[in-house]
C-alpha positions in Angstrom: 10.9 14.2 -10.1 10.8 10.4 -10.1 8.7 7.6 -11.7 6.4 5.9 -9.5 4.5 2.5 -10.3 1.4 2.1 -8.6 0.2 -1.5 -8.9 -3.5 -1.8 -8.6 -3.6 1.8 -9.8 -7.2 1.9 -10.4 -8.4 0.7 -7.0 -9.4 2.7 -4.2 -6.1 3.1 -2.5 -4.1 3.0 -5.8 -6.1 5.7 -7.6 -5.7 8.1 -4.9 -1.8 7.3 -4.6 -1.9 7.9 -8.7 -3.6 11.4 -8.2 -1.4 12.5 -5.6 1.7 11.5 -7.1 0.7 13.1 -10.5 -0.2 16.4 -8.9 3.3 16.7 -7.5 4.9 16.2 -11.0 6.0 12.5 -10.9 5.9 10.5 -13.8 3.3 7.7 -12.8 2.8 4.4 -14.1 -0.5 2.7 -13.1 -0.6 -1.1 -13.7 -4.2 -2.7 -13.5 -6.5 -5.1 -15.1 -8.8 -2.4 -16.2 -8.8 1.2 -17.4 -9.7 4.0 -15.0 -13.2 5.4 -15.2 -11.7 9.0 -14.8 -8.2 8.8 -16.1 -5.6 11.3 -14.6 -3.9 13.5 -17.0 -0.2 12.6 -17.6 -0.4 9.2 -16.0 0.5 6.2 -17.9 -2.1 3.4 -17.8 -0.9 -0.1 -18.2 -3.4 -3.0 -18.2 -3.1 -6.8 -17.9 -2.0 -9.4 -15.6 0.4 -7.7 -12.9 2.8 -10.7 -13.4 3.4 -9.7 -17.3 3.1 -5.9 -16.9 5.2 -5.4 -13.9 8.3 -7.0 -15.2 8.3 -4.4 -18.2 7.6 -1.3 -16.1 9.1 -1.9 -12.6 12.8 -2.0 -14.0 12.5 2.2 -14.6 10.8 2.9 -11.3 12.2 4.9 -8.5 9.4 3.7 -6.3 6.8 1.1 -6.6 3.5 0.9 -4.6 1.7 -2.1 -4.1 -1.9 -1.7 -3.5 -3.8 -4.8 -4.5 -6.4 -6.4 -2.3 -6.7 -10.1 -1.9 -10.1 -10.6 -3.7 -11.2 -11.9 -7.2 -8.4 -13.7 -8.9 -5.7 -12.2 -6.5 -7.4 -14.1 -3.7 -4.9 -16.6 -2.2 -2.2 -15.3 -4.6 -1.1 -11.9 -2.9 2.2 -13.4 -1.3 3.0 -14.8 -4.6 2.5 -11.6 -6.3 4.0 -9.5 -3.9 7.0 -11.6 -3.8 7.6 -11.2 -7.4 7.2 -7.2 -6.9 9.5 -6.9 -4.1 12.1 -9.0 -6.3 11.6 -6.7 -9.2 11.9 -3.6 -7.0 15.1 -4.7 -5.5 16.7 -5.5 -8.9 15.6 -1.9 -10.0 17.0 -0.3 -6.9 13.5 1.2 -6.1 11.8 1.8 -3.1 8.7 -0.6 -2.3 5.8 0.6 -0.3 3.4 -2.3 0.3 -0.1 -1.3 1.4 -1.4 -3.8 4.0 -4.5 -3.7 6.3 -5.4 -2.4 9.7 -5.4 -6.0 11.2 -1.7 -6.6 10.8 -1.0 -3.5 13.5 -1.0 -4.5 17.3 -3.5 -2.8 19.7 -0.8 -2.0 22.2 3.1 -2.6 22.5 4.1 -6.2 22.6 0.5 -7.4 22.2 -0.7 -9.8 19.5 -1.4 -8.3 16.2 -5.4 -7.9 15.5 -4.9 -10.5 12.7 -3.9 -12.9 15.5 -7.2 -12.6 17.4 -10.7 -12.8 16.9 -11.9 -11.5 13.4 -15.4 -11.7 12.0 -15.6 -14.4 9.5 -16.4 -11.9 6.7 -12.9 -10.5 7.0 -10.8 -13.2 8.3 -9.4 -14.7 5.3 -8.6 -11.1 3.9 -7.0 -10.2 7.2 -4.8 -13.1 7.3 -3.8 -13.0 3.7 -2.6 -9.4 4.2 -0.7 -10.3 7.4 1.0 -13.1 5.5 2.2 -10.6 3.0 3.8 -8.6 5.8 5.6 -11.8 7.1 7.0 -12.3 3.7 8.6 -9.0 3.6 10.1 -9.4 7.0 11.3 -13.1 6.5 11.9 -13.3 2.7 12.3 -9.6 1.3 15.9 -9.3 -0.6 18.4 -8.1 1.7 19.0 -4.9 -0.3 15.2 -3.8 -0.8 14.1 -0.7 1.0 10.5 -1.6 2.1 8.0 -0.1 3.7 4.9 -1.9 4.8 1.8 0.6 5.1 -1.5 0.0 7.3 -4.3 2.5 7.1 -6.5 3.1 10.0 -9.3 0.9 11.1 -12.2 3.1 9.4 -10.5 3.0 6.0 -12.0 2.6 2.6 -14.3 3.6 -0.2 -17.1 3.4 2.3 -15.5 6.0 4.3 -13.6 7.9 1.7 -13.6 11.3 3.7 -11.7 14.4 2.5 -8.4 15.7 2.1 -7.4 17.6 5.3 -3.7 17.7 4.6 -2.9 16.2 8.0 -2.4 12.9 9.3 -0.1 11.0 11.9 2.4 8.1 11.2 2.9 5.4 13.9 4.9 2.1 14.3 3.3 -1.0 14.2 0.9 -0.2 17.2 -2.4 1.4 15.9 -3.2 5.0 16.2 -6.3 6.0 17.9 -7.9 9.6 18.4 -9.1 11.0 21.7 -12.5 9.2 21.2 -10.8 6.0 20.7 -11.7 6.1 16.8 -9.0 5.2 14.2 -9.6 7.0 10.9 -8.1 8.3 7.6 -9.3 9.3 4.5 -8.3 7.9 1.2 -6.7 11.1 -0.1 -4.8 11.8 3.2 -3.6 8.1 3.2 -2.1 8.5 -0.5 -0.6 11.8 0.9 1.3 10.1 3.5 2.3 7.5 1.2 3.8 10.1 -1.5 5.4 12.2 1.4 7.3 8.8 2.3 8.5 8.5 -1.1 9.6 12.1 -1.4 10.9 12.3 1.9 11.9 8.8 3.2 11.8 8.4 6.8 11.2 4.5 7.4 13.2 1.8 6.1 12.5 -2.0 6.2 9.7 -1.1 9.0 5.8 -1.3 9.3 4.1 1.9 9.8 0.5 2.9 10.3 -1.4 6.1 9.3 -4.3 7.6 10.9 -5.6 11.1 12.4 
């Protein structure tokens, strides 16, 4: 089993990825500013500013999952921080999976991304910053970096945690919807998709979406 570094490992997405990866026997290193409320047995928790901690742990990683949010002290800094993580991952020869937002997907082939359209003021800044991190990967990621940009479904988050079903669909940069027009994925199943992609790589330097 490999070593997986989860940046933002105590957040909603990160903590689900940590649990899923640890349950499969991976060596997991969580990087965050705070200790978890419910530590996962066997996981190594490193705390501190990501710029200080990542250079110490990423060189030993087989895969890096970047799951930060453009909030708090990360607001306005995510492109810079993710750029650093991309460079460190390339130098380590690690796969790099960067979690983005639903707004970076397109509603239909060739259509503008949701982030390029009308977004409520409450979510606009976060959506645009998340999209900027995708553009950073496409335009400026190291040429030898094996990256995947992963967008969750539209109804995704701690407010819609859902349950682990063991099922999911993976699409490209066009959003996936169910027969009723919904776009959903639970935190546990989104993490399942991410760790499956680490264990069995199917996408390389691509943007993918995950939903039911």
